[in-house]
C-alpha positions as CSV (number, residue, x, y, z in Angstrom):
1,M,124.5,8.7,124.1
2,R,124.4,5.4,126.1
3,L,121.4,3.1,126.0
4,I,121.7,0.6,128.8
5,Y,119.6,-2.6,129.4
6,F,119.2,-4.7,132.6
7,G,117.1,-7.7,132.3
8,N,116.0,-7.2,128.7
9,D,117.4,-6.7,125.1
10,Y,114.7,-4.6,123.7
11,K,117.1,-2.6,121.6
12,Y,115.0,-2.6,118.4
13,D,111.9,-1.2,120.0
14,T,113.4,1.3,122.4
15,E,116.0,2.5,120.0
16,A,113.2,3.4,117.5
17,V,111.6,5.4,120.4
18,M,114.8,7.3,121.1
19,K,115.0,8.2,117.3
20,L,111.7,10.0,117.5
21,F,113.5,12.5,119.9
22,Y,117.0,12.2,118.8
23,P,116.9,11.3,114.9
24,A,120.5,11.3,114.2
25,E,122.0,10.6,117.5
26,K,124.8,7.9,117.7
27,F,124.0,5.5,120.5
28,E,126.2,3.0,122.5
29,F,124.6,-0.1,123.8
30,F,125.2,-1.9,127.0
31,Y,123.6,-5.2,128.3
32,C,123.9,-5.9,132.0
33,D,123.3,-9.0,134.0
34,D,123.9,-7.0,137.2
35,R,121.7,-4.2,138.2
36,A,124.4,-2.5,140.2
37,E,126.5,-2.4,137.1
38,A,123.7,-0.9,135.0
39,L,123.1,1.8,137.5
40,S,126.8,2.6,137.6
41,L,126.8,3.1,133.8
42,C,124.0,5.6,134.2
43,G,126.0,7.9,136.3
44,D,127.5,10.6,134.1
45,G,126.6,11.9,130.7
46,D,123.5,11.5,128.5
47,C,122.0,8.0,128.8
48,A,118.7,6.0,129.1
49,L,118.6,3.0,131.4
50,M,115.8,0.4,130.6
51,E,115.2,-2.2,133.3
52,K,113.0,-5.4,133.6
53,Y,113.2,-7.4,136.8
54,L,111.0,-9.3,139.3
55,S,110.4,-7.7,142.7
56,G,107.9,-8.9,145.4
57,G,106.3,-11.3,143.0
58,M,105.7,-8.6,140.4
59,L,107.4,-7.7,137.1
60,T,108.9,-4.1,137.2
61,L,109.6,-2.2,134.1
62,A,111.4,1.0,134.8
63,V,113.2,3.7,132.7
64,T,115.7,6.4,133.9
65,V,116.8,9.1,131.4
66,H,119.5,11.6,131.9
67,I,119.7,14.3,129.4
68,G,121.6,17.6,129.5
69,G,121.9,17.5,133.3
70,S,118.1,16.8,133.7
71,E,116.7,13.4,134.8
72,E,113.3,11.8,134.4
73,S,112.4,8.2,135.7
74,R,109.3,6.2,135.8
75,S,108.4,2.6,136.6
76,E,105.3,0.4,136.5
77,E,104.4,-3.1,137.9
78,Y,102.9,-5.9,135.9
79,P,102.0,-9.5,136.6
80,A,105.0,-11.8,136.8
81,D,103.9,-13.8,133.6
82,T,103.4,-10.8,131.4
83,G,104.4,-11.8,127.9
84,D,107.6,-10.5,126.1
85,D,105.6,-8.5,123.3
86,L,103.4,-6.7,125.9
87,C,106.7,-5.9,127.9
88,K,108.4,-4.4,124.9
89,M,105.4,-2.2,124.1
90,E,104.9,-1.0,127.7
91,L,108.7,-0.4,128.2
92,S,108.6,1.7,125.1
93,K,105.6,3.7,126.2
94,I,107.3,4.3,129.6
95,L,110.5,5.5,127.8
96,Y,108.4,7.7,125.5
97,S,106.8,9.4,128.6
98,C,110.1,10.2,130.1
99,L,111.6,11.6,126.9
100,S,108.5,13.7,126.2
101,K,108.6,15.3,129.6
102,L,112.4,16.0,129.2
103,T,112.2,17.5,125.7
104,G,108.6,18.9,125.6
105,I,108.2,16.9,122.3
106,S,105.4,14.6,121.4
107,S,104.8,12.4,118.4
108,Q,101.4,12.2,116.7
109,W,102.1,8.6,116.0
110,G,103.1,7.9,119.5
111,V,105.2,4.7,119.9
112,L,103.9,3.4,116.6
113,T,107.2,3.6,114.9
114,G,106.9,1.0,112.1
115,V,106.9,1.8,108.4
116,R,103.3,0.6,107.9
117,P,100.9,2.0,110.5
118,V,97.8,1.3,108.4
119,K,98.6,-2.3,108.9
120,Q,97.5,-2.0,112.7
121,V,94.1,-0.8,111.5
122,H,93.7,-3.8,109.2
123,K,94.7,-6.1,111.9
124,L,92.2,-4.7,114.3
125,T,89.3,-4.6,111.8
126,E,90.0,-8.2,110.9
127,K,89.3,-8.8,114.8
128,G,85.9,-7.4,114.2
129,L,86.6,-4.0,115.8
130,G,84.7,-0.9,114.4
131,R,85.9,2.6,114.0
132,E,85.6,3.8,117.7
133,D,87.2,0.7,119.0
134,V,90.1,0.9,116.6
135,F,90.7,4.5,117.6
136,K,90.5,3.5,121.2
137,A,93.1,0.8,120.6
138,L,95.5,3.0,118.7
139,R,95.4,5.6,121.4
140,E,95.8,3.5,124.4
141,D,98.2,0.9,123.0
142,F,100.3,3.1,120.9
143,L,99.6,6.8,122.1
144,V,98.4,7.8,118.6
145,S,96.7,11.2,118.2
146,D,93.1,11.5,117.0
147,A,94.3,13.2,113.9
148,K,96.6,10.1,112.8
149,C,94.0,7.6,114.0
150,R,91.6,9.4,111.4
151,I,94.1,9.3,108.6
152,A,95.0,5.7,109.2
153,W,91.4,4.8,109.3
154,E,90.5,6.6,106.1
155,T,93.4,5.2,104.4
156,A,92.4,1.6,105.3
157,E,88.8,2.2,104.3
158,T,90.0,3.3,100.8
159,Q,92.2,0.3,100.4
160,R,89.6,-2.3,101.5
161,P,87.9,-2.8,98.2
162,L,91.2,-2.9,96.3
163,L,92.5,-5.3,98.8
164,E,89.4,-7.5,98.5
165,E,89.9,-7.7,94.7
166,T,93.6,-8.5,95.2
167,A,92.6,-11.4,97.5
168,R,90.0,-12.6,94.8
169,R,92.8,-12.7,92.3
170,G,94.5,-15.4,94.3
171,A,97.9,-16.3,95.7
172,K,99.5,-16.5,92.3
173,S,98.8,-12.9,91.2
174,F,101.8,-10.5,91.5
175,G,103.1,-7.1,90.8
176,L,105.9,-6.5,88.5
177,Y,108.6,-3.9,89.2
178,V,111.2,-2.7,86.7
179,S,114.1,-0.5,88.0
180,V,115.7,2.1,85.8
181,P,118.1,3.6,88.4
182,F,119.3,6.6,86.5
183,C,118.5,10.3,86.8
184,P,119.5,13.4,84.8
185,T,121.0,14.8,88.0
186,R,120.9,13.9,91.6
187,C,118.7,16.0,94.0
188,S,120.2,17.1,97.3
189,Y,117.6,15.2,99.4
190,C,117.7,11.9,97.4
191,S,118.5,8.7,99.3
192,F,117.6,6.4,96.5
193,I,120.3,4.2,94.7
194,S,120.3,6.2,91.4
195,M,123.0,7.5,89.2
196,S,123.4,10.8,87.3
197,A,123.2,10.1,83.5
198,Q,125.3,13.1,82.7
199,G,128.8,11.6,82.6
200,D,130.2,9.6,79.8
201,A,131.0,6.7,81.9
202,I,127.3,6.4,83.1
203,K,126.1,6.9,79.5
204,K,128.3,4.0,78.4
205,L,126.8,1.9,81.2
206,I,123.3,2.4,80.2
207,P,123.2,0.2,76.9
208,P,124.7,-3.0,78.6
209,Y,122.3,-2.4,81.6
210,I,119.4,-2.4,79.2
211,E,120.6,-5.5,77.6
212,N,121.0,-7.3,81.0
213,L,117.6,-6.0,82.2
214,C,115.8,-7.4,79.2
215,D,117.4,-10.7,79.7
216,E,116.3,-10.7,83.3
217,I,112.8,-9.9,82.2
218,R,112.8,-12.9,79.9
219,Y,114.3,-15.2,82.5
220,T,111.9,-14.1,85.1
221,G,108.9,-14.4,82.5
222,R,109.8,-18.0,81.8
223,I,109.7,-18.8,85.6
224,A,106.2,-17.0,86.0
225,R,104.9,-18.9,83.0
226,E,106.0,-22.2,84.4
227,L,104.3,-21.5,87.8
228,G,101.1,-20.2,86.3
229,L,101.6,-16.8,88.1
230,T,99.3,-13.9,86.9
231,A,100.5,-10.2,86.6
232,D,98.3,-7.7,88.3
233,S,100.1,-4.5,87.9
234,V,103.3,-3.1,86.3
235,Y,105.5,-0.4,87.9
236,F,108.7,1.2,86.3
237,G,110.5,3.1,89.1
238,G,114.0,4.4,89.7
239,G,115.7,6.7,89.5
240,T,113.7,8.3,86.6
241,P,112.8,5.9,83.9
242,T,112.2,8.6,81.3
243,T,115.9,9.5,81.6
244,L,116.1,6.8,79.0
245,S,115.2,7.5,75.3
246,A,111.8,6.7,73.7
247,A,113.5,3.8,71.8
248,Q,115.1,2.4,75.0
249,L,111.8,2.5,76.9
250,T,110.0,0.8,74.0
251,R,112.6,-2.0,73.8
252,I,112.1,-2.7,77.4
253,M,108.3,-2.5,77.4
254,T,108.2,-4.7,74.3
255,T,110.4,-7.4,76.0
256,L,108.1,-7.1,79.1
257,E,104.9,-7.8,77.1
258,E,106.6,-10.6,75.1
259,S,107.7,-12.3,78.4
260,F,104.6,-11.8,80.7
261,D,100.9,-12.1,80.1
262,L,99.8,-8.6,80.8
263,S,96.1,-9.1,79.7
264,K,94.8,-9.1,83.2
265,I,96.7,-6.2,84.8
266,R,94.8,-3.5,86.5
267,E,97.4,-0.7,86.0
268,Y,100.6,0.0,84.3
269,T,102.8,2.9,85.9
270,I,106.0,4.5,84.7
271,E,107.6,7.3,86.6
272,A,108.3,10.3,84.7
273,G,109.3,12.0,87.9
274,R,111.6,14.5,86.5
275,P,109.8,17.1,84.3
276,D,113.2,17.9,82.4
277,T,113.0,14.3,81.2
278,V,109.5,14.4,79.6
279,T,109.0,14.8,75.9
280,A,106.0,14.1,73.8
281,E,107.9,11.3,71.9
282,K,108.6,9.4,75.2
283,L,105.1,9.7,76.6
284,G,103.6,8.8,73.3
285,A,105.8,5.8,73.1
286,I,105.1,4.4,76.6
287,R,101.3,5.2,76.2
288,E,101.3,3.3,72.9
289,K,103.0,0.3,74.6
290,G,100.2,0.2,77.3
291,C,101.2,2.5,80.2
292,T,98.1,3.7,81.8
293,R,99.5,5.9,84.8
294,V,102.3,8.4,84.8
295,S,104.0,10.2,87.7
296,I,105.3,13.7,87.0
297,N,106.8,15.3,90.0
298,P,107.4,19.0,90.7
299,Q,108.3,18.4,94.4
300,T,107.5,22.1,94.8
301,L,106.0,24.9,92.8
302,S,108.5,27.4,94.1
303,E,111.3,28.3,92.0
304,D,113.7,29.2,94.9
305,V,113.0,25.9,96.7
306,L,113.7,24.0,93.3
307,K,117.1,25.6,93.2
308,N,117.8,24.8,96.9
309,I,117.2,21.1,96.3
310,G,119.2,20.9,93.0
311,R,116.2,20.2,90.8
312,S,117.3,21.2,87.3
313,H,113.8,22.0,86.0
314,S,111.5,24.9,86.4
315,T,107.8,25.2,87.4
316,E,107.0,26.0,83.8
317,Q,108.6,22.7,82.6
318,F,106.5,20.8,85.1
319,F,103.3,22.4,83.7
320,D,104.5,21.7,80.1
321,A,105.2,18.0,81.1
322,F,101.9,17.7,82.7
323,R,100.1,19.1,79.5
324,I,102.3,16.7,77.3
325,A,100.9,13.8,79.4
326,R,97.4,14.8,79.0
327,E,97.8,15.3,75.3
328,A,99.4,11.8,75.2
329,G,96.1,10.3,76.5
330,F,96.9,9.7,80.1
331,R,93.9,9.9,82.4
332,T,95.7,8.9,85.6
333,I,98.6,11.3,86.4
334,N,100.4,11.4,89.8
335,T,102.3,14.3,91.2
336,D,104.7,14.1,94.0
337,I,105.5,17.0,96.4
338,I,107.6,17.1,99.6
339,A,106.8,18.9,102.9
340,G,109.8,20.4,104.6
341,L,112.1,21.0,101.8
342,P,115.0,23.6,102.6
343,G,113.8,27.1,102.1
344,D,110.2,26.1,101.7
345,T,107.7,28.2,103.9
346,I,104.2,27.8,104.9
347,E,103.0,30.3,102.3
348,S,105.1,28.8,99.4
349,F,103.9,25.2,100.5
350,R,100.3,26.3,100.5
351,A,100.8,27.8,97.0
352,T,102.1,24.4,95.8
353,I,99.0,22.6,97.2
354,D,96.6,25.1,95.9
355,G,98.3,25.1,92.6
356,L,98.2,21.3,92.1
357,I,94.5,21.1,93.1
358,E,93.7,23.6,90.6
359,L,95.7,21.5,88.0
360,S,93.5,18.6,89.2
361,P,95.9,15.5,88.7
362,E,94.2,12.2,89.7
363,N,96.9,11.4,92.3
364,I,98.8,13.8,94.5
365,T,101.3,12.1,96.8
366,V,102.5,14.3,99.8
367,H,106.0,13.2,101.1
368,T,107.6,14.5,104.2
369,L,111.3,15.1,103.9
370,S,113.5,12.2,105.3
371,V,117.1,13.2,105.8
372,K,120.1,12.0,107.5
373,R,121.5,14.5,109.8
374,S,124.7,15.0,111.7
375,S,124.8,13.5,115.2
376,N,125.9,16.9,116.5
377,L,122.3,18.3,116.6
378,N,121.8,21.9,117.8
379,M,119.5,21.4,120.8
380,E,117.7,24.5,122.1
381,G,115.1,24.2,124.9
382,G,115.0,20.3,124.3
383,K,114.0,20.6,120.8
384,S,116.3,19.8,117.7
385,E,116.2,21.5,114.3
386,V,114.3,18.5,113.1
387,F,111.2,19.4,115.3
388,E,111.5,23.1,114.5
389,N,110.7,22.5,110.8
390,P,107.2,23.7,109.8
391,A,106.5,20.3,107.9
392,S,103.8,19.4,110.4
393,E,101.7,22.5,109.6
394,M,102.3,21.8,106.0
395,V,101.1,18.3,106.1
396,E,98.0,19.4,108.1
397,Y,97.2,22.0,105.4
398,A,97.7,19.5,102.6
399,N,95.4,16.9,104.4
400,E,92.6,19.5,104.8
401,K,92.8,21.0,101.4
402,L,93.1,17.5,99.5
403,S,90.1,16.0,101.5
404,A,87.9,19.1,100.9
405,A,88.9,18.9,97.1
406,G,87.6,15.3,96.9
407,Y,90.9,13.4,97.1
408,R,91.0,10.3,99.5
409,P,94.2,8.9,101.3
410,Y,94.8,5.5,99.8
411,Y,98.3,4.6,100.9
412,L,100.5,5.7,103.8
413,Y,104.0,4.8,104.9
414,R,106.8,6.2,107.1
415,Q,110.6,6.4,106.9
416,K,113.5,6.8,109.2
417,N,114.6,10.4,110.0
418,M,111.5,11.9,108.8
419,V,110.9,15.6,109.7
420,D,108.4,15.8,112.6
421,N,108.1,12.0,112.7
422,L,105.4,12.3,110.1
423,E,104.5,10.3,107.0
424,N,104.0,10.0,103.2
425,I,100.4,9.9,102.0
426,G,99.2,9.0,98.6
427,W,95.9,10.8,97.8
428,A,93.7,9.9,94.8
429,K,90.4,10.7,93.2
430,A,87.9,7.8,93.6
431,G,88.8,5.1,91.0
432,H,92.4,6.2,90.5
433,E,94.1,4.6,93.5
434,S,97.4,2.8,92.6
435,V,97.0,-1.0,93.1
436,Y,100.8,-1.4,93.0
437,N,101.3,1.1,95.7
438,I,98.7,-0.4,98.1
439,C,99.9,-4.0,97.5
440,I,103.6,-3.4,98.1
441,M,102.9,-1.1,101.1
442,E,100.5,-3.5,102.9
443,E,102.6,-6.6,101.8
444,V,99.7,-8.6,100.6
445,Q,101.1,-9.8,97.2
446,T,104.3,-11.1,95.6
447,I,106.3,-8.6,93.8
448,L,108.8,-9.8,91.0
449,A,111.5,-7.1,90.6
450,M,114.0,-6.6,87.9
451,G,116.9,-4.4,87.6
452,A,119.5,-3.0,89.8
453,V,118.4,-2.3,93.4
454,G,115.2,-4.4,92.7
455,S,113.9,-6.5,95.6
456,T,111.7,-9.4,94.8
457,K,109.2,-10.1,97.6
458,L,107.7,-13.5,97.7
459,M,104.5,-13.5,99.7
460,D,102.7,-16.5,101.1
461,T,99.2,-15.0,101.8
462,E,98.1,-17.9,103.8
463,D,100.7,-17.8,106.6
464,G,102.0,-14.2,106.0
465,R,105.5,-15.5,105.2
466,L,107.6,-12.9,103.2
467,E,110.9,-13.7,101.6
468,R,113.1,-11.3,99.6
469,I,115.5,-11.9,96.7
470,F,117.8,-9.0,96.4
471,N,119.4,-7.7,93.0
472,Y,122.6,-6.0,93.1
473,K,122.3,-2.3,94.1
474,Y,124.4,-0.5,91.5
475,P,124.3,-0.8,87.8
476,Q,127.9,-1.6,87.5
477,D,127.7,-4.4,90.0
478,Y,124.4,-5.6,88.3
479,N,126.1,-5.7,84.9
480,N,129.3,-7.3,86.3
481,N,127.7,-10.1,88.3
482,F,124.5,-10.5,86.2
483,Q,124.8,-14.3,85.7
484,L,125.2,-15.0,89.4
485,M,122.3,-12.5,90.2
486,L,120.2,-14.2,87.7
487,K,120.4,-17.6,89.4
488,R,119.0,-16.0,92.6
489,K,115.7,-15.9,90.7
490,D,115.5,-19.6,90.7
491,R,114.4,-19.3,94.4
492,I,111.0,-18.2,93.0
493,R,110.4,-21.8,91.7
494,E,111.5,-23.2,95.1
495,F,109.2,-20.8,97.1
496,Y,106.1,-21.8,95.2
497,A,107.0,-25.6,95.2
498,E,107.1,-25.3,99.0
499,K,103.7,-23.7,99.0
500,E,102.4,-26.6,97.0
């Protein structure tokens, strides 16, 4: 499909709107200085023309969309001095209106296409707006539905005291992230950089990886001590960290506590996401070394759906793993599930939600399936398979039941190619919200990341500046280029020196 621009180059904003309706479509981009040329390009085939031009002393924003032989067009006039940011937003809304009419599809998040919609709520409340005015702004400026206004508002309200405590801890507090990018097997829906630990080659890769990871922890710890930085939280992610043995986990955690002052941290999380990696020995070891929060993820309680997605565990193994975590002394347990998995039905998803509520973990994170699909979408009646998925009804059921059971939304984010253009929501019982998840999602605190695929995020809370330092993505590259990668961490010193 062709996306044609005359008088503007609003590719980022308008492409994001197009993706709401055509998630896996491949676009060709054309930028024209001559309007006649732009109109001629919009002659045959599927395309969208986005225009911005002066006419009669007024600024015109116009969109024409051709899809499957049907056409929709709309234009609006604005003062000639209308700023660029407002033009981008208004043109996006005009495009959204045309596409919605052509396809019959509407997005509950409207044109709010960013990863972090709750940030908009925080921005509005910082200006002194109350609940009703925030809802009004989200509806009018971004076309957000009332349901999504409510969930964004409730999430922001849950976050507020935790964010205030983060601010009190000061600009030199940070979260620690440790990456263990290995899993026992790879799930069919997974898009993370992780490697199956089944093969001999990968098994041989793990020991040198752990050696280098411990060296990176020591190196980063020295920098943190020099700068007077204070650890606020610890998070082991992946992959599945509990793919490693109890002895390997203990070694990494011991290195971490020897390298950083962990006396002031508010939480210590390790993902034991795959129940088939959980043993009493492993959970006992990590609990003894200071881990306070563990994530054990069924994704679904349907045996058939587990088979569909390539999970090599059973629901019985999940319940066993949960019991082991309780017996090991964990009082904050998270469970992840996914709405929209292949073969899942409304009935089986409801059974998963009801089963988890009965189990009563402190956190339940409801993800929506995010997938990369072929560009040859099967369009029927203007709706692709993406929008036919019952994920929206699933998420609505989860929100209602979890709220009624006393859980509160505490963090929310979105990804590309999400089924029904929905979201991921972390739900928590009061007092069990994850500090790390909130801080990384709202980008209010430095994150020092170690390990393959880790991304250090240096945050200047005074001016909002965010700078990233990327580690190598793959364990083999991480090992082979370790010294070069390690030198990138010196940028942490420079960043804080610039702040001083």
